MDTraj code that builds the backbone (N, CA, C; nanometers):
import mdtraj as md
import numpy as np

residues = "MET GLU LEU PHE GLN PHE LEU THR ASP THR THR GLN GLY LYS MET LEU LEU THR MET LEU VAL SER MET ILE PRO ILE ILE GLU LEU ARG GLY GLY LEU PRO PHE GLY VAL ALA MET GLY LEU PRO TYR TYR LEU ALA PHE PRO ALA ALA VAL VAL GLY ASN LEU ILE PRO ALA PRO PHE ILE ILE VAL TYR ILE ARG ARG ILE PHE GLU LEU MET ARG LYS TYR LEU PRO ARG LEU ASN GLY LEU VAL ASP LYS LEU GLU LYS LYS ALA HIS LEU LYS GLY ARG LYS VAL GLN LYS TYR GLN TYR LEU GLY LEU TRP LEU PHE VAL ALA ILE PRO LEU PRO GLY THR GLY ALA TRP THR GLY SER LEU ALA ALA ALA PHE LEU GLY MET ARG LEU LYS LYS ALA MET PRO ALA VAL VAL LEU GLY VAL LEU THR ALA GLY CYS ILE MET LEU GLY LEU THR HIS VAL GLY ILE ASN LEU PHE SER GLY THR ILE".split()
xyz = np.array([
    [-27.4616, 22.4003, 10.3834],
    [-27.5707, 22.3458, 10.3027],
    [-27.6175, 22.4566, 10.2077],
    [-27.6321, 22.4232, 10.0835],
    [-27.6773, 22.5246, 9.9878],
    [-27.8278, 22.5495, 10.0040],
    [-27.8708, 22.6652, 9.9560],
    [-28.0092, 22.7096, 9.9749],
    [-28.1102, 22.6112, 9.9167],
    [-28.0901, 22.5685, 9.7936],
    [-28.1847, 22.4763, 9.7301],
    [-28.1993, 22.3486, 9.8115],
    [-28.0877, 22.2961, 9.8564],
    [-28.0912, 22.1735, 9.9359],
    [-28.1649, 22.1971, 10.0679],
    [-28.1406, 22.3122, 10.1313],
    [-28.2111, 22.3470, 10.2549],
    [-28.3616, 22.3522, 10.2313],
    [-28.4038, 22.4187, 10.1222],
    [-28.5468, 22.4364, 10.0943],
    [-28.6167, 22.3062, 10.0574],
    [-28.5456, 22.2122, 10.0016],
    [-28.6098, 22.0892, 9.9543],
    [-28.5855, 21.9669, 10.0424],
    [-28.4819, 21.9735, 10.1252],
    [-28.4463, 21.8535, 10.2026],
    [-28.4735, 21.8637, 10.3525],
    [-28.5051, 21.9825, 10.4025],
    [-28.5294, 21.9960, 10.5456],
    [-28.6743, 22.0365, 10.5715],
    [-28.7245, 21.9997, 10.6847],
    [-28.8618, 22.0367, 10.7219],
    [-28.8772, 22.1879, 10.7294],
    [-28.7788, 22.2543, 10.7905],
    [-28.7862, 22.4005, 10.8018],
    [-28.7828, 22.4654, 10.6634],
    [-28.7008, 22.4140, 10.5758],
    [-28.6924, 22.4668, 10.4394],
    [-28.8221, 22.4471, 10.3625],
    [-28.8815, 22.3301, 10.3768],
    [-29.0094, 22.3027, 10.3093],
    [-29.1192, 22.3941, 10.3632],
    [-29.1159, 22.4197, 10.4934],
    [-29.2150, 22.5113, 10.5520],
    [-29.1937, 22.6532, 10.4986],
    [-29.0678, 22.6960, 10.4915],
    [-29.0374, 22.8287, 10.4382],
    [-29.0806, 22.8395, 10.2923],
    [-29.0530, 22.7396, 10.2133],
    [-29.0920, 22.7403, 10.0726],
    [-29.2445, 22.7405, 10.0577],
    [-29.3137, 22.6661, 10.1423],
    [-29.4601, 22.6660, 10.1428],
    [-29.5130, 22.8053, 10.1767],
    [-29.4508, 22.8712, 10.2743],
    [-29.4905, 23.0080, 10.3095],
    [-29.4692, 23.1024, 10.1912],
    [-29.3543, 23.0912, 10.1264],
    [-29.3236, 23.1792, 10.0132],
    [-29.4205, 23.1582, 9.8975],
    [-29.4520, 23.0338, 9.8666],
    [-29.5480, 23.0045, 9.7601],
    [-29.6850, 23.0614, 9.7965],
    [-29.7229, 23.0515, 9.9224],
    [-29.8531, 23.1003, 9.9674],
    [-29.8620, 23.2528, 9.9681],
    [-29.7488, 23.3201, 9.9603],
    [-29.7462, 23.4667, 9.9561],
    [-29.7677, 23.5205, 9.8147],
    [-29.7568, 23.4358, 9.7148],
    [-29.7659, 23.4794, 9.5749],
    [-29.9119, 23.5072, 9.5388],
    [-29.9392, 23.6269, 9.4807],
    [-30.0780, 23.6549, 9.4392],
    [-30.1267, 23.5479, 9.3417],
    [-30.2538, 23.5240, 9.3428],
    [-30.3245, 23.4251, 9.2604],
    [-30.3021, 23.2840, 9.3144],
    [-30.1772, 23.2452, 9.3425],
    [-30.1504, 23.1103, 9.3951],
    [-30.1991, 23.1009, 9.5394],
    [-30.1499, 23.1901, 9.6224],
    [-30.1891, 23.2018, 9.7628],
    [-30.1955, 23.0664, 9.8336],
    [-30.2829, 23.0560, 9.9317],
    [-30.2975, 22.9331, 10.0095],
    [-30.3526, 22.8186, 9.9250],
    [-30.4361, 22.8524, 9.8253],
    [-30.4962, 22.7493, 9.7399],
    [-30.3914, 22.6625, 9.6725],
    [-30.2774, 22.7211, 9.6415],
    [-30.1688, 22.6449, 9.5809],
    [-30.0607, 22.6087, 9.6806],
    [-30.0408, 22.6947, 9.7802],
    [-29.9343, 22.6722, 9.8770],
    [-29.9543, 22.5498, 9.9638],
    [-30.0765, 22.5278, 10.0080],
    [-30.1040, 22.4127, 10.0951],
    [-30.0819, 22.2793, 10.0226],
    [-30.1426, 22.2587, 9.9048],
    [-30.1137, 22.1335, 9.8331],
    [-29.9655, 22.1210, 9.7952],
    [-29.9018, 22.2341, 9.7656],
    [-29.7592, 22.2341, 9.7335],
    [-29.6784, 22.1806, 9.8510],
    [-29.7068, 22.2320, 9.9699],
    [-29.6347, 22.1869, 10.0894],
    [-29.6546, 22.0386, 10.1158],
    [-29.7787, 21.9926, 10.1021],
    [-29.8078, 21.8508, 10.1228],
    [-29.7371, 21.7663, 10.0163],
    [-29.7371, 21.8144, 9.8920],
    [-29.6701, 21.7416, 9.7835],
    [-29.5189, 21.7351, 9.8061],
    [-29.4637, 21.8358, 9.8750],
    [-29.3198, 21.8335, 9.9058],
    [-29.2870, 21.7383, 10.0205],
    [-29.3900, 21.6851, 10.0841],
    [-29.3675, 21.5889, 10.1910],
    [-29.3939, 21.6409, 10.3305],
    [-29.4447, 21.7640, 10.3404],
    [-29.4796, 21.8135, 10.4733],
    [-29.6060, 21.7455, 10.5222],
    [-29.6110, 21.7082, 10.6498],
    [-29.7368, 21.6581, 10.7033],
    [-29.8392, 21.7720, 10.7077],
    [-29.9649, 21.7375, 10.7036],
    [-30.0717, 21.8379, 10.7038],
    [-30.0571, 21.9382, 10.8171],
    [-30.0224, 21.8883, 10.9361],
    [-30.0156, 21.9754, 11.0527],
    [-29.9025, 22.0783, 11.0438],
    [-29.8084, 22.0621, 10.9509],
    [-29.7056, 22.1635, 10.9279],
    [-29.7341, 22.2458, 10.8019],
    [-29.7895, 22.1803, 10.7003],
    [-29.8201, 22.2520, 10.5754],
    [-29.9294, 22.3559, 10.5986],
    [-30.0286, 22.3228, 10.6793],
    [-30.1410, 22.4144, 10.7043],
    [-30.0950, 22.5469, 10.7658],
    [-30.0250, 22.5442, 10.8816],
    [-29.9846, 22.6740, 10.9383],
    [-29.8850, 22.7495, 10.8500],
    [-29.7988, 22.6785, 10.7804],
    [-29.7028, 22.7461, 10.6923],
    [-29.7762, 22.8196, 10.5798],
    [-29.8755, 22.7546, 10.5209],
    [-29.9523, 22.8169, 10.4125],
    [-30.0373, 22.9326, 10.4646],
    [-30.0976, 22.9160, 10.5803],
    [-30.1810, 23.0223, 10.6389],
    [-30.0954, 23.1452, 10.6699],
    [-29.9847, 23.1256, 10.7388],
    [-29.8974, 23.2384, 10.7741],
    [-29.8451, 23.3061, 10.6474],
    [-29.7994, 23.2270, 10.5516],
    [-29.7502, 23.2842, 10.4264],
    [-29.8554, 23.3658, 10.3547],
    [-29.9781, 23.3174, 10.3538],
    [-30.0869, 23.3880, 10.2864],
    [-30.1251, 23.5160, 10.3605],
    [-30.1082, 23.5168, 10.4921],
    [-30.1477, 23.6335, 10.5710],
    [-30.0416, 23.7443, 10.5756],
    [-29.9166, 23.7112, 10.5556],
    [-29.8099, 23.8115, 10.5681],
    [-29.8356, 23.9364, 10.4835],
    [-29.8739, 23.9252, 10.3552],
    [-29.8930, 24.0481, 10.2761],
    [-30.0194, 24.1276, 10.3121],
    [-30.1190, 24.0642, 10.3720],
    [-30.2507, 24.1265, 10.3908],
    [-30.2477, 24.2613, 10.4629],
    [-30.1851, 24.2740, 10.5813],
    [-30.1897, 24.4050, 10.6484],
    [-30.1202, 24.5147, 10.5679],
    [-30.0145, 24.4783, 10.4974],
    [-29.9433, 24.5776, 10.4157],
    [-30.0294, 24.6248, 10.2993],
    [-30.1056, 24.5321, 10.2406],
    [-30.1953, 24.5689, 10.1310],
    [-30.3044, 24.6620, 10.1836],
    [-30.3662, 24.6251, 10.2937],
    [-30.4759, 24.7046, 10.3492],
    [-30.4291, 24.8466, 10.3831],
    [-30.3125, 24.8578, 10.4424],
    [-30.2648, 24.9881, 10.4899],
    [-30.1982, 25.0713, 10.3797],
    [-30.1207, 25.0083, 10.2936],
    [-30.0338, 25.0844, 10.2039],
    [-30.0690, 25.0831, 10.0553],
    [-30.1586, 24.9986, 10.0092],
    [-30.1754, 24.9820, 9.8643],
    [-30.2215, 25.1092, 9.7944],
    [-30.3075, 25.1856, 9.8560],
    [-30.3537, 25.3090, 9.7911],
    [-30.2377, 25.4059, 9.7714],
    [-30.1529, 25.4176, 9.8714],
    [-30.0350, 25.5052, 9.8607],
    [-29.9372, 25.4511, 9.7558],
    [-29.9180, 25.3210, 9.7531],
    [-29.8293, 25.2593, 9.6539],
    [-29.8807, 25.2878, 9.5133],
    [-30.0114, 25.2743, 9.4930],
    [-30.0693, 25.3036, 9.3615],
    [-30.0478, 25.4508, 9.3236],
    [-30.0634, 25.5400, 9.4209],
    [-30.0387, 25.6831, 9.3953],
    [-29.8950, 25.7053, 9.3491],
    [-29.8012, 25.6448, 9.4200],
    [-29.6596, 25.6594, 9.3856],
    [-29.6285, 25.5983, 9.2493],
    [-29.6900, 25.4843, 9.2209],
    [-29.6699, 25.4211, 9.0900],
    [-29.7198, 25.5127, 8.9786],
    [-29.8349, 25.5729, 8.9998],
    [-29.8898, 25.6650, 8.8986],
    [-29.7969, 25.7843, 8.8768],
    [-29.7389, 25.8327, 8.9864],
    [-29.6540, 25.9516, 8.9791],
    [-29.5172, 25.9210, 8.9174],
    [-29.4529, 25.8126, 8.9627],
    [-29.3156, 25.7857, 8.9235],
    [-29.2987, 25.6771, 8.8169],
    [-29.4008, 25.5973, 8.7962],
    [-29.3939, 25.4903, 8.6962],
    [-29.5181, 25.4950, 8.6075],
    [-29.5356, 25.6035, 8.5323],
    [-29.6587, 25.6196, 8.4537],
    [-29.6814, 25.5079, 8.3511],
    [-29.5764, 25.4378, 8.3145],
    [-29.5933, 25.3243, 8.2210],
    [-29.6782, 25.2131, 8.2819],
    [-29.6859, 25.2115, 8.4140],
    [-29.7630, 25.1069, 8.4825],
    [-29.9055, 25.1507, 8.5142],
    [-29.9474, 25.2657, 8.4612],
    [-30.0836, 25.3136, 8.4876],
    [-30.1898, 25.2125, 8.4454],
    [-30.1668, 25.1438, 8.3350],
    [-30.2626, 25.0426, 8.2898],
    [-30.2796, 24.9316, 8.3921],
    [-30.1691, 24.8870, 8.4492],
    [-30.1733, 24.7833, 8.5518],
    [-30.2454, 24.8342, 8.6768],
    [-30.2121, 24.9558, 8.7183],
    [-30.2765, 25.0150, 8.8369],
    [-30.4263, 25.0291, 8.8114],
    [-30.4636, 25.0772, 8.6927],
    [-30.6061, 25.0886, 8.6582],
    [-30.6760, 24.9539, 8.6679],
    [-30.6126, 24.8517, 8.6139],
    [-30.6705, 24.7165, 8.6142],
    [-30.6893, 24.6656, 8.7584],
    [-30.5874, 24.6865, 8.8424],
    [-30.5960, 24.6410, 8.9813],
    [-30.7008, 24.7200, 9.0596],
    [-30.7074, 24.8498, 9.0360],
    [-30.8084, 24.9316, 9.1043],
    [-30.9490, 24.8913, 9.0603],
    [-30.9657, 24.8662, 8.9325],
    [-31.0963, 24.8234, 8.8813],
    [-31.1374, 24.6903, 8.9446],
    [-31.0411, 24.5975, 8.9519],
    [-31.0684, 24.4675, 9.0138],
    [-31.1085, 24.4856, 9.1602],
    [-31.0369, 24.5735, 9.2307],
    [-31.0675, 24.5981, 9.3718],
    [-31.2077, 24.6547, 9.3873],
    [-31.2444, 24.7477, 9.3012],
    [-31.3782, 24.8073, 9.3103],
    [-31.4871, 24.7060, 9.2753],
    [-31.4632, 24.6230, 9.1730],
    [-31.5625, 24.5211, 9.1358],
    [-31.5801, 24.4182, 9.2473],
    [-31.4690, 24.3697, 9.3006],
    [-31.4766, 24.2719, 9.4097],
    [-31.5312, 24.3380, 9.5356],
    [-31.4980, 24.4657, 9.5529],
    [-31.5443, 24.5395, 9.6699],
    [-31.6945, 24.5502, 9.6767],
    [-31.7596, 24.5581, 9.5616],
    [-31.9071, 24.5643, 9.5607],
    [-31.9674, 24.4395, 9.6223],
    [-31.9050, 24.3243, 9.5961],
    [-31.9540, 24.1991, 9.6536],
    [-31.9372, 24.1993, 9.8054],
    [-31.8293, 24.2598, 9.8507],
    [-31.7982, 24.2628, 9.9934],
    [-31.8790, 24.3704, 10.0657],
    [-31.8985, 24.4839, 10.0009],
    [-31.9542, 24.6029, 10.0653],
    [-32.0907, 24.5785, 10.1309],
    [-32.1757, 24.5029, 10.0645],
    [-32.3112, 24.4816, 10.1164],
    [-32.3096, 24.4209, 10.2569],
    [-32.2204, 24.3263, 10.2795],
    [-32.2170, 24.2563, 10.4082],
    [-32.0957, 24.2947, 10.4931],
    [-32.0173, 24.3936, 10.4460],
    [-31.9012, 24.4462, 10.5170],
    [-31.8061, 24.3347, 10.5611],
    [-31.7820, 24.3210, 10.6918],
    [-31.6777, 24.2309, 10.7406],
    [-31.7166, 24.0845, 10.7240],
    [-31.8447, 24.0532, 10.7370],
    [-31.8912, 23.9172, 10.7099],
    [-31.8684, 23.8853, 10.5616],
    [-31.8985, 23.9799, 10.4771],
    [-31.8758, 23.9628, 10.3333],
    [-31.7284, 23.9462, 10.3008],
    [-31.6434, 24.0221, 10.3695],
    [-31.4985, 24.0102, 10.3482],
    [-31.4507, 23.8719, 10.3896],
    [-31.4971, 23.8241, 10.5037],
    [-31.4601, 23.6897, 10.5498],
    [-31.5005, 23.5845, 10.4465],
    [-31.6252, 23.5893, 10.4019],
    [-31.6729, 23.4902, 10.3048],
    [-31.5995, 23.5005, 10.1723],
    [-31.5716, 23.6231, 10.1288],
    [-31.5010, 23.6440, 10.0035],
    [-31.3608, 23.5826, 10.0085],
    [-31.2905, 23.6030, 10.1188],
    [-31.1554, 23.5477, 10.1333],
    [-31.1615, 23.3959, 10.1517],
    [-31.2681, 23.3476, 10.2153],
    [-31.2793, 23.2052, 10.2496],
    [-31.3020, 23.1145, 10.1297],
    [-31.3624, 23.1664, 10.0247],
    [-31.3949, 23.0821, 9.9091],
    [-31.2688, 23.0624, 9.8260],
    [-31.2150, 22.9411, 9.8219],
    [-31.0881, 22.9197, 9.7504],
    [-31.1067, 22.9056, 9.5986],
    [-31.1450, 23.0140, 9.5358],
    [-31.1626, 23.0168, 9.3903],
    [-31.0716, 23.1242, 9.3316],
    [-31.0395, 23.1131, 9.2024],
    [-30.9595, 23.2193, 9.1397],
    [-31.0298, 23.3547, 9.1521],
    [-30.9522, 23.4576, 9.1846],
    [-31.0089, 23.5918, 9.1980],
    [-31.0574, 23.6240, 9.3380],
    [-31.0477, 23.5277, 9.4284],
    [-31.0806, 23.5528, 9.5687],
    [-30.9541, 23.5249, 9.6494],
    [-30.9594, 23.5488, 9.7773],
    [-30.8442, 23.5196, 9.8617],
    [-30.7969, 23.6421, 9.9376],
    [-30.6882, 23.6244, 10.0119],
    [-30.6381, 23.7299, 10.0997],
    [-30.5905, 23.8523, 10.0217],
    [-30.5234, 23.8319, 9.9096],
    [-30.4742, 23.9461, 9.8315],
    [-30.5894, 24.0322, 9.7816],
    [-30.6843, 23.9715, 9.7117],
    [-30.7950, 24.0481, 9.6551],
    [-30.8855, 24.1011, 9.7650],
    [-30.9084, 24.0221, 9.8681],
    [-30.9894, 24.0680, 9.9806],
    [-30.9266, 24.1878, 10.0507],
    [-30.7957, 24.1852, 10.0684],
    [-30.7255, 24.2975, 10.1311],
    [-30.7296, 24.4205, 10.0414],
    [-30.7161, 24.3983, 9.9125],
    [-30.7254, 24.5081, 9.8155],
    [-30.8648, 24.5713, 9.8219],
    [-30.9673, 24.4878, 9.8235],
    [-31.1048, 24.5384, 9.8329],
    [-31.1254, 24.6134, 9.9640],
    [-31.0749, 24.5589, 10.0749],
    [-31.0882, 24.6248, 10.2054],
    [-31.0228, 24.7629, 10.2028],
    [-30.9064, 24.7724, 10.1395],
    [-30.8362, 24.9012, 10.1313],
    [-30.9178, 25.0028, 10.0528],
    [-30.9763, 24.9613, 9.9417],
    [-31.0517, 25.0542, 9.8587],
    [-31.1907, 25.0840, 9.9135],
    [-31.2379, 25.0018, 10.0062],
    [-31.3644, 25.0309, 10.0738],
    [-31.3413, 25.1140, 10.1996],
    [-31.2150, 25.1430, 10.2283],
    [-31.1827, 25.2251, 10.3451],
    [-31.1972, 25.1513, 10.4768],
    [-31.1919, 25.0189, 10.4738],
    [-31.2015, 24.9416, 10.5979],
    [-31.0719, 24.9591, 10.6779],
    [-31.0862, 24.9763, 10.8065],
    [-30.9686, 24.9928, 10.8924],
    [-30.9039, 24.8576, 10.9177],
    [-30.7719, 24.8582, 10.9271],
    [-30.6952, 24.7351, 10.9477],
    [-30.7453, 24.6573, 11.0681],
    [-30.7737, 24.7284, 11.1774],
    [-30.8158, 24.6651, 11.3026],
    [-30.9429, 24.5819, 11.2850],
    [-31.0304, 24.6232, 11.1921],
    [-31.1548, 24.5493, 11.1702],
    [-31.1460, 24.4568, 11.0499],
    [-31.0690, 24.4951, 10.9492],
    [-31.0593, 24.4130, 10.8284],
    [-30.9722, 24.2890, 10.8505],
    [-30.8659, 24.3046, 10.9269],
    [-30.7714, 24.1941, 10.9427],
    [-30.8331, 24.0698, 11.0071],
    [-30.9157, 24.0820, 11.1115],
    [-30.9786, 23.9602, 11.1648],
    [-31.0643, 23.8872, 11.0601],
    [-31.1337, 23.9623, 10.9755],
    [-31.2144, 23.8997, 10.8704],
    [-31.1256, 23.8280, 10.7705],
    [-31.0125, 23.8883, 10.7349],
    [-30.9178, 23.8253, 10.6422],
    [-30.8578, 23.6998, 10.7057],
    [-30.8198, 23.7086, 10.8325],
    [-30.7627, 23.5925, 10.9029],
    [-30.8639, 23.4784, 10.9069],
    [-30.9886, 23.5075, 10.9444],
    [-31.0921, 23.4025, 10.9470],
    [-31.1153, 23.3442, 10.8082],
    [-31.1116, 23.4305, 10.7066],
    [-31.1284, 23.3838, 10.5695],
    [-31.0156, 23.2909, 10.5266],
    [-30.8927, 23.3269, 10.5605],
    [-30.7779, 23.2428, 10.5245],
    [-30.7838, 23.1105, 10.6003],
    [-30.8203, 23.1144, 10.7279],
    [-30.8331, 22.9895, 10.8046],
    [-30.9430, 22.9002, 10.7458],
    [-31.0548, 22.9611, 10.7080],
    [-31.1644, 22.8841, 10.6476],
    [-31.1201, 22.8240, 10.5140],
    [-31.0563, 22.9067, 10.4300],
    [-31.0058, 22.8566, 10.3016],
    [-30.9029, 22.7460, 10.3244],
    [-30.8216, 22.7624, 10.4287],
    [-30.7222, 22.6595, 10.4609],
    [-30.7863, 22.5273, 10.4972],
    [-30.8945, 22.5319, 10.5743],
    [-30.9661, 22.4084, 10.6100],
    [-31.0268, 22.3423, 10.4867],
    [-31.0849, 22.4242, 10.3996],
    [-31.1421, 22.3710, 10.2748],
    [-31.0326, 22.3074, 10.1904],
    [-30.9208, 22.3779, 10.1752],
    [-30.8114, 22.3260, 10.0931],
    [-30.7465, 22.2032, 10.1564],
    [-30.7430, 22.1988, 10.2881],
    [-30.6900, 22.0819, 10.3569],
    [-30.7730, 21.9590, 10.3212],
    [-30.9062, 21.9743, 10.3273],
    [-30.9948, 21.8642, 10.2898],
    [-30.9797, 21.8253, 10.1439],
    [-30.9757, 21.9250, 10.0558],
    [-30.9612, 21.8967, 9.9122],
    [-30.8262, 21.8324, 9.8802],
    [-30.7218, 21.8778, 9.9476],
    [-30.5886, 21.8198, 9.9273],
    [-30.5874, 21.6749, 9.9730],
    [-30.6480, 21.6485, 10.0876],
    [-30.6535, 21.5120, 10.1405],
    [-30.7311, 21.4202, 10.0455],
    [-30.8456, 21.4676, 9.9987],
    [-30.9266, 21.3882, 9.9048],
    [-30.8487, 21.3657, 9.7750],
    [-30.7839, 21.4710, 9.7248],
    [-30.7078, 21.4592, 9.5999],
    [-30.5931, 21.3616, 9.6109],
    [-30.5203, 21.3677, 9.7212],
    [-30.4073, 21.2756, 9.7392],
    [-30.4576, 21.1326, 9.7491],
    [-30.5646, 21.1114, 9.8244],
    [-30.6188, 20.9754, 9.8378],
    [-30.6777, 20.9262, 9.7067],
    [-30.7374, 21.0173, 9.6302],
    [-30.7947, 20.9804, 9.5008],
    [-30.6858, 20.9323, 9.4059],
    [-30.5763, 21.0076, 9.4010],
    [-30.4675, 20.9726, 9.3093],
    [-30.3826, 20.8561, 9.3591],
    [-30.3833, 20.8315, 9.4882],
    [-30.3054, 20.7186, 9.5392],
    [-30.3903, 20.5908, 9.5434],
    [-30.5188, 20.6044, 9.5109],
    [-30.6052, 20.4876, 9.5011],
    [-30.6609, 20.4388, 9.6328],
    [-30.6592, 20.5205, 9.7385],
    [-30.7097, 20.4740, 9.8672],
    [-30.8562, 20.5132, 9.8909],
    [-30.9178, 20.5816, 9.7947],
    [-31.0603, 20.6128, 9.8115],
    [-31.1413, 20.5087, 9.7383],
])
top = md.Topology()
chain = top.add_chain()
for i, resn in enumerate(residues, 1):
    res = top.add_residue(resn, chain, resSeq=i)
    for name in ("N", "CA", "C"):
        top.add_atom(name, md.element.get_by_symbol(name[0]), res)
traj = md.Trajectory(xyz[None], top)
């Protein structure tokens, strides 16, 4: 079976594709969950696939992003503008999180709006010096909360467009 057919015609493939979409910055779970449902996954499979996909990058961002940025500055100076932009975003978002620490991180990740989510929350946690052991539970709770919100919005949207509301 070819890869495309596996990803689009099998339940396991659709779950994998939903996870991959949910790993993409900006799209994250907010796009991955409706994507999985639109591909034909039942909610009970699309939800965990999107949550897991969205969470996979988080610990790596929290632990390694500062070092990655250092290496990028050293070996890829052409990308300094991008690194500056990402660091600035992390510091700006971090101010919103800093006041309430882990509760703030949870709420920040939980709100399914552009500029929030696991990627930006993990970036902010890294630049605020939050330890993985304490930051990760807040990110996980935030992703689960965002997943529940998106599950409801996806359900309402599908019913709205199918005319059952």
